[in-house]
C-alpha positions as CSV (number, residue, x, y, z in Angstrom):
1,M,74.2,78.0,98.5
2,Q,72.8,80.6,101.0
3,H,69.4,80.7,102.3
4,L,68.3,84.0,104.0
5,A,66.7,82.5,107.2
6,A,68.7,79.2,107.3
7,D,65.4,77.4,108.5
8,L,65.5,74.2,110.7
9,V,64.2,71.4,108.2
10,V,62.2,68.5,110.0
11,V,61.4,65.4,108.0
12,L,58.4,63.5,109.1
13,P,58.0,60.0,107.7
14,G,54.4,58.6,107.2
15,I,52.6,55.6,108.7
16,L,55.0,52.5,108.9
17,G,57.9,54.9,108.2
18,S,59.6,54.5,111.6
19,T,61.3,51.4,112.9
20,L,59.8,50.3,116.3
21,S,61.5,48.2,119.1
22,R,60.5,46.7,122.3
23,G,63.4,46.1,124.6
24,P,66.3,44.6,122.5
25,R,63.8,43.2,119.8
26,Q,62.7,45.0,116.7
27,I,59.1,44.7,116.2
28,W,58.8,46.9,113.1
29,G,61.1,47.5,110.3
30,Y,62.8,45.4,107.5
31,R,62.7,41.9,108.3
32,S,62.2,38.9,106.0
33,V,58.8,37.6,105.7
34,A,59.1,33.6,105.8
35,R,55.4,32.8,105.5
36,L,52.5,35.1,104.5
37,D,49.8,32.9,106.1
38,R,51.5,33.9,109.6
39,L,52.1,37.4,108.8
40,S,48.8,38.8,110.2
41,D,49.3,37.0,113.4
42,R,52.8,38.0,114.0
43,L,52.1,41.6,113.2
44,T,49.2,41.7,115.4
45,Q,50.9,40.3,118.3
46,D,53.8,42.6,118.0
47,L,52.1,45.9,117.2
48,A,48.3,45.8,118.4
49,L,47.5,48.3,121.3
50,P,45.0,47.3,123.9
51,P,41.5,49.0,124.0
52,Q,42.8,51.4,126.7
53,A,44.6,53.2,123.9
54,F,41.4,54.8,122.9
55,D,40.6,56.1,126.5
56,D,43.0,58.9,126.1
57,P,44.6,58.8,122.8
58,E,46.1,62.5,122.8
59,H,48.5,61.3,125.5
60,G,49.6,58.0,124.0
61,F,49.6,54.5,125.4
62,N,52.9,53.2,126.7
63,D,53.3,49.4,125.7
64,G,57.0,49.4,125.9
65,A,57.6,50.1,122.0
66,R,59.7,53.0,121.2
67,P,60.8,54.4,117.8
68,T,64.4,53.7,117.0
69,G,65.0,55.4,113.5
70,T,63.5,56.4,110.2
71,L,62.8,53.5,107.9
72,R,65.5,53.3,105.2
73,T,63.9,50.6,103.0
74,L,60.5,48.8,102.5
75,G,57.8,48.4,105.0
76,I,54.6,46.5,104.1
77,I,51.4,45.6,105.7
78,P,50.1,43.7,102.6
79,G,46.9,45.0,100.9
80,F,46.6,48.1,103.3
81,L,49.9,50.1,103.4
82,S,53.6,50.2,102.4
83,V,56.5,52.6,102.5
84,D,59.6,52.8,100.5
85,G,62.0,54.4,102.9
86,Y,63.6,57.9,103.0
87,D,67.1,57.6,102.4
88,R,67.2,59.4,99.1
89,L,65.2,62.2,100.3
90,L,67.3,62.8,103.4
91,A,70.6,62.5,101.5
92,R,69.6,65.1,99.3
93,L,68.5,67.6,101.8
94,R,71.5,67.1,103.9
95,R,73.9,67.4,101.1
96,E,72.4,70.8,99.7
97,L,72.0,72.2,103.2
98,A,75.4,71.3,104.7
99,P,76.8,74.7,104.3
100,L,74.4,75.7,107.1
101,G,75.5,73.2,109.5
102,P,75.0,69.6,110.2
103,E,71.9,70.3,112.3
104,S,70.2,71.9,109.3
105,V,68.0,68.8,108.7
106,I,66.7,66.5,111.4
107,E,64.4,63.4,111.0
108,F,61.7,62.7,113.4
109,P,60.8,58.9,113.8
110,Y,57.6,58.3,115.9
111,D,55.5,55.5,117.0
112,W,53.0,55.6,114.2
113,R,50.4,53.6,115.9
114,Q,49.8,56.2,118.5
115,S,47.2,59.2,117.7
116,N,48.8,62.0,115.6
117,V,47.9,64.5,118.6
118,F,50.0,62.5,120.8
119,T,52.9,62.5,118.0
120,A,52.3,66.3,117.5
121,R,52.9,66.9,121.2
122,R,56.2,65.0,121.0
123,L,57.2,66.7,118.0
124,K,56.7,70.1,119.8
125,A,58.9,68.9,122.6
126,V,61.6,68.1,120.3
127,V,61.7,70.8,117.7
128,E,61.2,73.7,119.6
129,P,64.3,73.6,121.9
130,L,66.4,72.6,118.7
131,L,64.9,75.8,117.0
132,L,65.8,78.0,119.9
133,H,69.3,76.8,119.9
134,R,69.7,77.3,116.0
135,R,68.5,80.9,116.4
136,R,71.7,81.8,118.4
137,R,73.4,81.5,115.0
138,F,70.5,82.3,112.6
139,P,68.2,84.6,114.4
140,A,65.6,84.5,111.7
141,A,65.3,80.7,111.4
142,R,61.9,79.2,111.7
143,L,60.6,75.5,111.1
144,V,60.0,73.9,107.7
145,F,58.4,70.5,107.7
146,V,58.8,67.9,104.9
147,A,56.2,65.2,105.5
148,H,55.1,62.2,103.7
149,S,51.8,60.8,104.1
150,M,50.4,60.7,107.7
151,G,53.4,62.8,108.6
152,G,51.7,65.7,107.0
153,L,48.8,65.3,109.5
154,I,51.3,65.4,112.4
155,A,52.9,68.5,111.0
156,R,49.5,70.2,110.4
157,Y,48.2,69.5,113.8
158,Y,51.4,70.8,115.6
159,A,51.4,74.0,113.3
160,E,47.6,74.7,113.7
161,C,47.0,73.6,117.2
162,L,50.1,73.6,119.2
163,D,52.6,76.3,117.7
164,T,51.5,79.1,119.9
165,E,54.7,81.0,119.0
166,K,54.1,80.8,115.1
167,L,57.4,79.2,114.5
168,T,56.4,77.2,111.4
169,R,57.1,79.0,108.1
170,R,56.2,76.0,105.7
171,I,54.6,72.5,105.6
172,I,55.6,70.4,102.5
173,T,53.4,67.5,102.1
174,I,54.0,64.6,100.0
175,G,50.9,62.5,99.5
176,T,49.3,63.7,102.7
177,P,45.6,62.4,103.3
178,F,44.3,65.9,104.6
179,T,40.8,64.5,104.8
180,G,41.5,60.8,105.1
181,A,41.5,58.0,102.6
182,A,38.8,55.4,101.8
183,K,41.2,52.5,102.1
184,A,41.2,53.2,105.9
185,L,37.4,52.9,106.0
186,A,37.4,49.4,104.2
187,V,40.1,47.9,106.5
188,L,38.6,49.3,109.7
189,A,35.0,47.9,108.7
190,N,35.8,44.8,107.1
191,G,38.7,43.7,109.2
192,Y,40.8,42.5,106.5
193,A,43.0,43.9,103.7
194,S,43.2,42.0,100.2
195,L,46.2,41.3,98.2
196,G,44.9,39.8,94.9
197,Q,42.6,37.0,95.8
198,R,44.2,36.6,99.2
199,R,42.9,38.1,102.4
200,F,44.8,39.3,105.2
201,H,42.9,39.6,108.6
202,F,44.5,42.8,110.3
203,G,41.0,43.8,111.8
204,E,42.3,43.2,115.5
205,L,45.6,45.1,114.7
206,V,44.3,48.3,112.6
207,R,41.1,48.6,114.9
208,S,43.4,49.0,118.0
209,L,45.5,51.8,116.4
210,P,44.1,55.7,117.0
211,S,46.3,56.7,114.0
212,V,44.4,54.5,111.6
213,A,41.4,55.7,113.1
214,E,42.2,59.4,112.3
215,L,42.9,58.3,108.6
216,L,39.0,57.7,108.1
217,P,37.7,60.1,105.4
218,A,36.3,63.3,106.6
219,Y,35.0,63.9,103.1
220,A,31.6,62.6,101.5
221,C,32.7,59.1,100.6
222,V,29.9,56.6,101.1
223,G,26.8,55.9,98.6
224,P,25.6,53.9,95.7
225,S,27.4,55.8,93.2
226,P,30.1,58.6,93.0
227,D,27.2,61.3,92.5
228,I,25.4,60.4,95.5
229,L,27.8,60.3,98.5
230,R,27.4,61.1,102.1
231,P,30.0,61.9,104.9
232,L,30.5,59.1,107.5
233,T,28.8,61.3,110.1
234,D,25.4,60.6,108.2
235,T,26.1,57.0,107.3
236,A,26.0,53.7,109.1
237,V,28.7,51.4,108.2
238,P,28.5,47.8,109.5
239,G,31.8,46.7,111.2
240,L,33.1,50.3,111.7
241,P,33.9,50.7,115.5
242,D,32.3,53.8,117.0
243,V,35.4,54.5,118.9
244,C,37.2,54.8,115.5
245,R,34.5,57.0,113.9
246,Q,34.5,59.3,117.2
247,R,38.3,59.5,117.2
248,A,38.3,60.7,113.4
249,Q,35.6,63.3,114.0
250,Q,37.3,64.8,117.0
251,F,40.8,64.9,115.3
252,H,39.5,66.8,112.2
253,Q,37.1,69.1,114.2
254,Q,40.3,70.2,116.3
255,I,42.2,71.0,113.1
256,R,39.3,72.9,111.7
257,A,38.5,74.9,114.8
258,A,42.2,76.1,115.2
259,I,42.6,77.1,111.5
260,A,39.5,79.2,111.8
261,A,40.9,80.8,115.1
262,N,44.5,81.3,113.5
263,G,43.1,83.5,110.7
264,D,45.9,84.8,108.6
265,E,48.6,83.7,111.1
266,R,49.4,80.4,109.5
267,P,52.2,78.7,107.7
268,S,52.3,78.1,104.1
269,Y,51.5,74.8,102.7
270,H,53.0,73.0,99.6
271,A,51.2,70.0,98.4
272,L,52.9,67.5,96.2
273,M,50.5,64.8,95.1
274,S,49.9,62.2,92.4
275,C,46.6,61.8,90.6
276,H,46.5,59.2,87.8
277,Q,47.0,55.9,89.7
278,K,44.0,53.8,90.3
279,T,42.9,54.9,93.8
280,A,40.0,53.8,96.1
281,T,38.1,57.2,96.5
282,W,34.6,56.1,97.5
283,A,32.7,53.2,99.1
284,S,29.6,51.5,98.7
285,V,28.1,49.6,101.7
286,G,26.3,46.1,101.8
287,D,27.4,43.2,103.7
288,E,30.8,44.7,103.5
289,V,32.4,47.8,102.2
290,L,33.5,48.0,98.8
291,L,35.9,50.2,97.3
292,H,35.7,52.4,94.1
293,S,38.0,54.3,92.0
294,P,37.0,57.2,89.6
295,E,37.1,56.3,85.8
296,D,38.5,59.8,85.2
297,L,42.1,59.4,84.9
298,F,42.8,62.8,86.4
299,Q,40.6,62.2,89.5
300,R,42.2,59.3,91.0
301,G,45.2,59.8,93.3
302,D,48.4,58.0,94.2
303,G,47.1,54.5,94.7
304,T,46.5,55.2,98.4
305,V,45.5,58.8,98.9
306,P,42.7,60.3,96.7
307,R,43.3,63.6,94.7
308,C,40.3,65.0,96.5
309,S,42.0,64.4,99.8
310,A,45.6,65.3,98.9
311,A,45.5,69.2,99.3
312,P,44.4,71.3,102.2
313,P,40.6,71.4,102.2
314,E,40.8,75.1,103.0
315,W,42.3,75.9,99.7
316,G,39.1,75.6,97.8
317,D,40.7,73.8,94.9
318,D,44.1,72.0,94.2
319,A,45.4,74.2,91.6
320,A,48.3,75.3,93.7
321,S,49.5,71.8,94.2
322,V,52.5,70.4,92.4
323,F,51.4,67.2,90.4
324,V,54.0,64.3,90.1
325,S,53.7,61.0,88.7
326,G,53.9,57.9,91.0
327,R,52.6,55.7,93.6
328,H,52.1,56.6,97.3
329,A,54.8,54.4,99.0
330,S,57.5,55.6,96.8
331,L,56.6,59.3,96.2
332,Q,59.1,60.6,98.8
333,Q,62.0,58.7,97.0
334,Q,61.4,60.0,93.4
335,R,64.0,62.2,91.8
336,H,61.4,64.8,90.5
337,V,59.8,64.9,94.1
338,V,63.1,65.3,95.9
339,L,63.9,68.1,93.4
340,Q,60.7,69.9,94.1
341,V,61.3,69.6,97.9
342,H,64.7,71.2,97.6
343,G,63.4,73.9,95.6
344,I,60.9,74.9,98.3
345,V,63.2,74.4,101.2
346,T,65.8,76.6,99.6
347,A,63.1,79.3,98.5
348,R,64.4,82.9,98.5
349,P,62.1,85.8,99.5
350,R,60.7,87.7,96.4
351,R,59.6,91.5,96.5
352,P,56.1,92.2,95.4
353,M,55.3,93.0,91.7
354,A,57.5,90.6,89.9
355,A,60.4,91.2,92.3
356,M,61.2,94.7,90.8
357,D,64.6,96.3,91.8
358,E,65.5,100.0,91.1
359,I,68.7,101.4,89.9
360,A,70.2,104.9,90.1
361,V,72.2,105.6,87.1
362,E,75.0,108.2,86.7
363,A,76.4,109.3,83.1
364,E,78.0,112.3,81.5
365,P,75.5,114.4,79.4
366,W,78.2,114.9,76.6
367,V,80.8,113.2,74.8
368,A,83.0,114.0,71.8
369,P,82.9,111.6,68.8
370,G,85.2,108.5,69.2
371,E,86.0,109.0,72.8
372,K,84.9,106.8,75.7
373,W,81.5,107.2,77.3
374,S,80.8,105.6,80.6
375,V,77.8,104.8,82.5
376,R,77.5,103.7,86.2
377,A,74.1,102.0,87.6
378,E,73.7,101.3,91.3
379,S,71.1,98.8,92.5
380,V,69.0,100.2,95.2
381,E,68.7,96.9,96.6
382,G,72.5,96.4,96.6
383,S,72.3,93.4,94.2
384,N,75.1,92.3,92.1
385,G,73.0,89.7,90.1
386,L,71.2,92.3,88.0
387,V,71.7,91.6,84.1
388,L,71.9,95.1,82.6
389,T,72.4,96.7,79.2
390,V,72.8,100.3,78.0
391,T,71.5,101.0,74.8
392,V,72.0,104.4,72.9
393,T,69.4,105.2,70.2
394,D,68.4,107.9,67.8
395,P,65.2,109.5,69.2
396,S,63.9,110.4,65.7
397,N,63.6,106.7,64.6
398,D,64.6,104.3,67.6
399,E,67.7,103.3,65.4
400,V,70.2,101.6,67.9
401,I,73.5,103.6,67.8
402,A,75.4,101.6,70.2
403,Q,75.0,99.0,72.8
404,A,77.0,97.3,75.6
405,P,76.5,95.1,78.8
406,V,76.7,96.9,82.2
407,R,78.8,94.4,84.3
408,P,78.7,94.2,88.1
409,R,81.7,95.5,89.9
410,G,80.6,94.7,93.4
411,D,78.8,96.5,96.3
412,G,75.8,96.7,93.9
413,T,77.3,98.7,91.3
414,H,77.5,98.2,87.5
415,T,79.5,100.0,84.9
416,A,79.7,100.1,81.1
417,A,81.8,101.9,78.5
418,L,81.3,102.7,74.7
419,R,82.2,104.9,72.0
420,L,79.9,106.8,69.5
421,D,81.5,107.7,66.2
422,R,78.3,109.5,65.0
423,P,77.5,112.9,66.4
424,G,74.0,113.8,67.1
425,A,71.7,114.2,70.0
426,F,70.7,110.7,71.4
427,R,68.8,108.8,74.1
428,W,70.4,106.4,76.3
429,T,68.6,103.6,78.4
430,V,69.9,101.4,81.0
431,H,67.6,98.1,81.1
432,T,67.4,94.6,81.9
433,V,67.4,91.9,79.3
434,P,63.8,90.2,78.7
435,T,64.9,86.9,80.4
436,A,66.4,88.5,83.5
437,A,65.2,86.9,86.7
438,T,65.2,90.3,88.3
439,P,63.6,93.1,86.2
440,V,64.3,96.7,86.7
441,E,62.4,100.0,85.5
442,P,64.5,101.4,82.6
443,V,66.3,104.5,83.2
444,S,66.7,106.8,80.3
445,D,68.5,110.5,79.6
446,A,69.9,112.7,76.9
447,L,73.3,112.4,75.4
448,L,75.0,114.9,73.3
449,C,77.7,113.8,71.0
450,V,79.7,116.6,69.4
451,D,83.3,118.0,69.1
452,A,84.2,120.4,71.9
């Protein structure tokens, strides 16, 4: 397998998707949960940031925690979010890109509690030197981000706001909430998450995390019905901390301003999403925030991220998205998603207008009946992968007199030989078969078949 540019592929997990430790003790990752009634207190004690985390969220708050790896298995905050690890995705990408070197795929674990702006700054500091080193071997290499969930917001902020050298080629998102998720609104305003009839009081924890604030919906999401919705900027929501609302507004405004300034010098986006799962898309507000999912099966989402938020808003619609089945926590592990990601990462450049090639053809204009007549075609692009055929026809009625495959011989040349038993004046044409991946314009000329 060979890719023209040999890009550096960076895998960004979503929120909860990186293991965290403080000193020698792991504070987030796979651990057994002995008692649910103590879980919220335990997680809050380990993970909550102090109020000062919102004073300067773009530069982060150091409470001694550090990311130690990408989650390989389940991580759950009951009723709010979960993630199913990244081992399958990473294994497939590393296996397929191994011929380009072991450094072709890197994973970027991060402290998912901090602002996505802070994490994007860390991302810049890590990946740009790695890309510079890779360009010593592959000068055309650029950055390709494969990002699940909130990881897509980090890649987007880096590419649009911090990538001054335009190093990013592609951003592949899997269930990314480009304009937020209503589930974040409910847990921030209500202070709890529900799991069936049980409530887990995570208010102190989630309200302390700038990253969760940046997941607040930027689309119209609050109202008495799905037909009468207003954005959070125009709506009072009891219980929603002002500092969280302000953080979300600033985050999305920075991205919108950068996109407007970047014009056409932007990376390409590839959004993978699920749309059939029951998903909180909008909210009504009374004594508390109540979440609602659309009745329309095709307007729901992946169980966490609604369809209306899972594609870049500047697209206008989501027709260019790749639609997959599944739920948010496990999308990145599903075989069909991994296949799609692999196909995008290994994309080949295509020429305009259906990737047309051209051929130069040489053939003798005369041959005696029963003797071998040869034709030689040369690809202008130097391709050895053209699927060519030469067809000799009677121009009076288009009857096929003879036909043979024109086979590649290396160096972009293709040859064929055939015999004509019938004398006459004929037309020969070298052309591609209808199913060829790279079509060419047919080349035709006259052939006279007579005795000397």
